[in-house]
N, C-alpha and C positions, 0 to 999 in steps of 0.2 A: 191417361195412358192406358189404364186398365179397360176403360170403356172403349177406346179405339181398338185395343187388341181383341176384345170380345166381339165387337162389330166385324172386324176382319175374319175372325173365326167363323162366325155365323154366315158371312158372305161366301167364304170358301166352301163351307159345307153346303150351302144352297147351290152354288155353281156346280159342285160335284154331283149333287143330286139330280139337278136339271139335266146335266149332260148325260148322266147314266140312264135317264128315263127316256131320252130320245131314241136311242138305238133299239130298245125292246119294242117301241111303237113301230118302227120301220120293219123290224124282224117279224112282228106279229102280223103285219100286212102281208109279207111274203108267205109266212106259214099258212095264213088263212086262204090266200090265193092259190097256193100250191095244192091245197086240198081238193081243188077241182081237177087236178091232173091224175093220171093213172099211177104215177111214181113220185108221190109227194115227198118222201125222204130225200130222194135224188134231187128233185126240184129245189128244196130248201138249201141243200148243200152246195148246189151249182150257183144259186142267186144270193146267198148270204153276204158275199163280199161286195154286192151291188147295193146293199141296204141304204147306205148313205146317199146314193145317187138316186134310187128309185123313189124314196120318201113318200110312199102311198099313192104313186101315180101308176094307173093301169097302163097307160101308154109306154112309160119308161120300163115298167115291168116286162111288158111284151117284147120290147126292143132288146132288153138285157138278155131275155131267154133266147131269142133268135141269135143274138151275138155270141152267146155261149155255144149254141148249136153249131154255128158257122165256124167258130174256132176249132171245135172238136172234128167237124167234117174236114177242114183243111188238114188237120193232123192226120186223120185217117187216110186222106187222099195222098199225103206225102209218104205215109207208110206203105201204101199199095205200090206207089212208084218205086220205092226202094226194094220192096219184096220181088218185084218183076225183074230184078237184076241179080237176085240171089243165085249163086252157082249150085247146081245140082237139083234145081226144082223140076219136078215132073212136067211133061208137056200139057197134061190136062189141067194141072194146077196153075201153070203158067197162063193158059188161056182164060181160066177162071179169074185170075188176078188181073189180067188185062181188061176183061169185061168190067170188073170192079173199078179199075182206074178210070174207065169211061163213065160209069154210072156215078162214081163219086165226084168226078169233074162237073157233071150235070148238077149234082147235089149242092156242091159249093156255089155254083153259078146261081141256082134257085134261091138259096139262102141269102146271098149277096143281094139279089134283086128284092127279097123281102125286107131286108134292112133298109134299103133305099126307099121302099114304099112307106115304111114306118116313119122314116124321116121326114117324108113329104107330108104326112098326116099333121105334123105340127103347124103346118102353114096352110091348111085347107079346112073347109067346113062343108056341111050339107052333102050334096051329091058327090062332090069331088072327094071328100073324106070317105064316104062309102066305097067309091071306086078303088082308092088306094087300100082300104081295109080288105076288100074282096081279093085284090091282087096279092096282098101280103099273105093271106090265108092260102090262096092257090099255090104260090111259090113254095111256101113250107110244106104243104101237102105233097107237092111234087118232089121235093128234096127227100122227104120221108119214104116215098115210093122208091126212089132210086136206091136209097140206103138199104131198104128191105130186099131189093133186087140183088144187090151185092152179097148180102148175107146168105140168101137162098141159093146163090151160085155155088156155095160150098156145102149145101145141104146133102148132097149125094153121099150115100154111105161108102162109096168107093174112095172117097177122100179121107185120108187119114194122116196123123202125124201133126207136127208142129205148125205147119202152114195153115191147115184148116182151123186149128184151135186158135191161133193167133188172130186170124181174120174174123172168125165168128164172134169171139169175145169182144173184139174191138167194135165190130159193127153193131153188135147188140147194144153196147153202151151208147154209141152215137145215136142209134134209133130211139132209145129210151129218152135221151136228152131232147131229140127233135120232136118226139111225141108230146113231151111236156111243153115245149115251145108252141106247138100248134094248139094245145089246150088253152094256154094262156092268151094267145091271140083270139081264139074263139070267145073266150071269157071276156076279153076287152071289147070285142064286137057287140056281145050281148049287152053289156053294161052300158056301152056308148048308146045303143039304140033305146035302152030304158032311161037314159039321161042320168045315170048314177055313177058314171066313171069320173075319174079325176085326171085332168091333163097335167102335163109338166108345169 
């Protein structure tokens, strides 16, 4: 009985050690990958919850990054829509908000297209893979451009108050997240062409 108890104790300790070692490996991959972005800390914090799914795959890392960007863009788009119905908003601010609603709608559409392209990559190779990769990069770049346009729409010094602050802060965050997503897609493209990427 003592030997059985000792065996079980060693087995449990081994399983705990093995289970604990798997997560840091996945997280280390995310941290190393995020170093190629302009906002590494934000990149890690946004993608850490996906570590178990990504598991060292460049493809899944890029897809997760774009999905995070899409989620934030949708949230910002909904925020703009609500802001457009706030009572007492000034005419110039209202016009800027409406412009943002349009550009953010385009941004959400572009990011959705990019997610679709990344999904198609899992089923393609060669020139077809490169085609979808190029499309994904283009769509995310377009989304980032639209996000920056929205933020710049409130850059005029004549805009003051809570509306400007709320919009610029939110759009700055969304743009940073999307910038990171674009960097990780570009990283995936480079590693794929060098033959050093890992698929799902």
